N, C-alpha and C positions, 0 to 999 in steps of 0.2 A: 081079281088080283091078277098081277103079272108075275111071271116066273124069271127069277134073277138069272137062270142059266140060259135062257133064250137069247141069241144075239140080237142087239139092239144097232140101229143105224146111226152112225156118228151125226151129232147135231152141228149146228152152224159154228160154234165156238171150238169143237174139236177139230173140225176142218181148218179152220183159219189157224189155229195154233200148230197144226200139223205143216201148212204151208209155210208159216214163219220159221219153224224149225228146220224144214228142208232149205228155205232160203239161206238161213244162217249157216247150215252145214255147207252149202255151196259156195258162199262168201269165205268160210274158213278155208275149204280146201283150195279154191282157186287164187285167194288173194293173201291170207295170213300166213299159210304154210310157208309159200315161197320166201316171204319177207323174214319168217323166223329162221328158215335155213340160212339164208344169206348172212343174216346177222351172227348166227353161231359160226358161220364159217370166218367171217371177218373177226369176231372177237377170239376164237382160238387160233386163227392165223397170226393175229397180232401177238398174241401170248407166246406163240413158239417162236415167232421172230425175235422178239425181245430176249427170250430165254437163250437163243442161240447166240444173239450178239453178245450177251453177258458171259456164256461160256467161251466163246472165243477169246474175248477180252481178258478172262481169267487164266486160260491156258497159254496165252502169249505172254502175260506177266509172269506166270510160274515157270514159263521155258526161259525167260530173260533172267530171273532170280538163279535158276539152277544152273545157267551158264555162267553167271557172276560168281556163284560160290564154288562151283567144282571145276569148270573147265578153264575160265579166264580170270583167276582171281586177282582183284586189283586193276582190271582193263576192263572197265565198264563199255567203253568205246568199241571194243572188239564184241562184246555181247549183243549191242545194238546193231552192229554191222552185219553180225551173222543173221539175226531176225529180219533185218532189211532185205538182205540178199535172199533169205527164204522167201520173204513175202514177194519180192520181184520175180523170183524163178516161178513160183506158183501163179502169179498173175500172168507171166508169158505163156505158161502152159494152157492155162484157161483161155487167153486170147487166141492161141492157136487152133483150139478145138472148137470155136465157135463157128457156126454155119451162118450163111447169107439167110436173109428173110425168106426168099423164094424156096429154099431148100429144108426150111423147118416143118413144113407140113408132112 
């Protein structure tokens, strides 16, 4: 009779399955994990970008309506001109703050 507590040597099937398990772990760590991380970054980045565009659009619409009701009642063109001037000034400030490609690093 054999004692169940004594260590036994792994047979061929156990060694083969251990090698397959190790190979799958390596493939998962080297190939699938980077692909999953890139997919997450793209998905969450796209969601954040879409939310930011929607938020900016809602804020601009709210600002124009606020100007129409409280500041320039009856003069819609003045509200649009104010928002346009603010957009142009913001664009000019951002354009002045840009740096050439060589200095970005």
